[in-house]
N, C-alpha and C positions, 0 to 999 in steps of 0.2 A: 241332547238338555230336556226337547219339550217329551223324551219317553220320561225322560223323568220327572216330571213336570206330572206328569199324566199321572204317574205311578203318587207322588207322593200331597195331592193335591184332588183323587176322588177317589170316592170311595167302594168304585172298581178297579181302583189302580193297586188300592192300601189290599184289596182284599187278592191280589197275582203278589202284589211284595208276602204275601205274609202267607199265604199258599202254594205258590208257585216257587217263590226264592224263599222262599224261610226266614222273610223280615220281617222285622212288625216298626209299624210308621202309625207316629204318634197323629193322631187324627187333632189336637188342637194348632191353636196357630202359634207364629216366631213371636216370641216377645224377649228383644227390640225381632223385629224386621230384618235382617240383613241388608247392608248394601246391593245393588249389582256391583257384577262384575262391573260394570263399564263406569257407574258412581265411585270407585272405587280405586279402580288405576288411578285417574289422575293425581289423588291422595299421598301415591307415592314418589309421588318426583319431590326429587332429583334423581331419587333412586333409579338407574338406570334399568330398564324389562324386556330381556327377555325374552319374546313370542313367539316360539317353537308348532309350531300343527299341521297336522297330514289330510294335506288333501283328499283321502280316501279316508276320516274321520269318518266314523257311523257314528256316533251321540253328538256331533258338535259342525255345523257346515262351515266353510271358508267363509260367509259374512262376520260368524262370531268374534275370531279376531282378528280380523281387519277392524272391527267396532273395537275393541279394546283397542286396537293399536289409532287407533283412528282419534280416539277419547286419551292418551296416551301423550300426543304428542310427538313431538321433539328426546324423548326420554324414554320410548319405544323401538326395539329394534324386529320385525315381524322377518319370521322365517317359516317356507307356507314347505314342505318335504314331499314331490311329484312322489305318486306311489305310497308314502307312508299312512297307516287307521291312526288308529287311537294311542295315545302315547306312549307309557313305556315300553309296550307289549307290542312295539312295531320297531323302535328307536333300532336305528343297526349300531355295535363298535362307531362305524367311522360319525353319524348324530352325536349321539355321548363324546365321542374324542372331539372333533367339535364343537359345541358346549360346553365344555372343558374349558380351549381355549378361547372364548367367543371373552373378552374384554373389558362391556357393555359399551362405555362412555368413549372412548378409549381416553382418556385424560382429558376429554374437551372441559 
């Protein structure tokens, strides 16, 4: 996330995005400014939330999903997956099956 923030908010980052990644990033600000994930997570309660995060994620450190789970309080379940990298590119078939079987609040 820090890399993405640098890419979007800094003039040097936008140049890297434009010429290195072939992606144009608008120079202006956001209107309206979106909520941070930590501010947004409590708003989905009481809907159960499953947070699955790879311990080897190169984009988001493990403190990020922990902050999300804490902000969601008792409506979230956090799975820190050993050896897993970032998102769907690192998810195994077993993990995807476990996610599919996840029952949220377990009818609580």
